[in-house]
N, C-alpha and C positions, 0 to 999 in steps of 0.2 A: 257470439254475445248471448247471454242469458238474462231475460228480464226477471227481476227479483221483487220489485215493488216501486214505489213512487216517494220521492224526498219532497218534504214539505218546508217552505221558506217563508219568513215574514221579515220584511225590510232587509232583504239580503242575507238574513242569518237563518241557519239551519234550525228547525224547531222540531222535527220529528219525521216520521215515515209511515207509509202505509204498505201493508204486506200486499203480495200479489192479488190475493182474493179482495182485499179492501180497495185495492186501486181499481179493479174491475167494476165493483160497485160505485166507487167514486165516478168513473167515467160514464156509466149508465145514468146517473143522476146529473151529471154535468152538461152532456151533449148527446146528440144522435150518434149511434154507433152502427157499424156494419160488420164488426168482428169481435170476437171474444169468447173465450172458453171458460166455463164455470162448472166446478164439481161440487155436487151436493151429496150429503150423506142421507141415505134412504133407509127404509125399514132394515132393522137388524145389523146395522153397521155395513150396509151395502152402498156402493158409491155409484152415482150416474153422472157422466160428463156432458154438459149441454153446450152448444155453440149458438152464439148469436147469427141471425141472417141479417136483421136490422131491428133498431129500437128508436123510439121517440120519448121525449120527455116534455112534460108540462108542468108549469108553476101557476100556483094560485095564491096571491099575497092578500091576507086580510089584515088590514092596517088599524093598528090601536097604538097610541103612543106609548102605553104601558107594557103591551104585550103583543108585539108584531108576531104573526105567523105565517108560515109559508107551507102550503100542502104541495107535494110533488107526486106527479102520477106518471109512472114509467110504463110503457107499452114495448113488450119485446116478442118478436117472432124469431123463433129458434128451432133447433132440432136436436134430439138425443144422439150423441156421437158414440158413446160406450155406456152400455148397461149390461156387461156380460153376465152378471150375477142376478139380474132382475128379470123376471118374466113379464113382458109388457102385454097384458091382456085387460080386458075389461075397462075398469075406471082407473087404471094404473097411470095413465098419462095425466088425468086430472089430478091424482094425487102427487105426482111428480111436480106439476104446475104449482100446486099449493105449497109443498114444501120448499121449491125454489123461491118463491114469493115470500114465505115465512122467514127463511134464511137470509135472504138479501136485504129484507126490511129490518131484521134484527142487527145485521151489520151496519146498515146505513144509520140506524138510531143511534148505535154505539159510536160511530164515527162523528156524528152531529154533536153528541155529549162531549167527546174529546175535543172537537174544534172550539167548542165555547169555552173550554177551561183554559 
């Protein structure tokens, strides 16, 4: 069996799907996780695969009747599983963390926009 993504339903009717990468991000934002692998594009089209060891998610809701807002903070502990074309030296790990954060945030924001429509 191969996992390809996540089907979305509303009132028992199929309304869409999330890709494998999007379902990974959805799970991070939905609940604590202990597993998951995510591949990011790094400098010059090189790829790095990361694996979760554990994650936590916290929500902060600021209520206003006209414009409710939810801030989501995800904390992930993971490790680089495959970076064969990337030399891991100096500040490279910090750059990987920043790129991972940027990419997952971008995916999450796009997902939330799609969920609202």
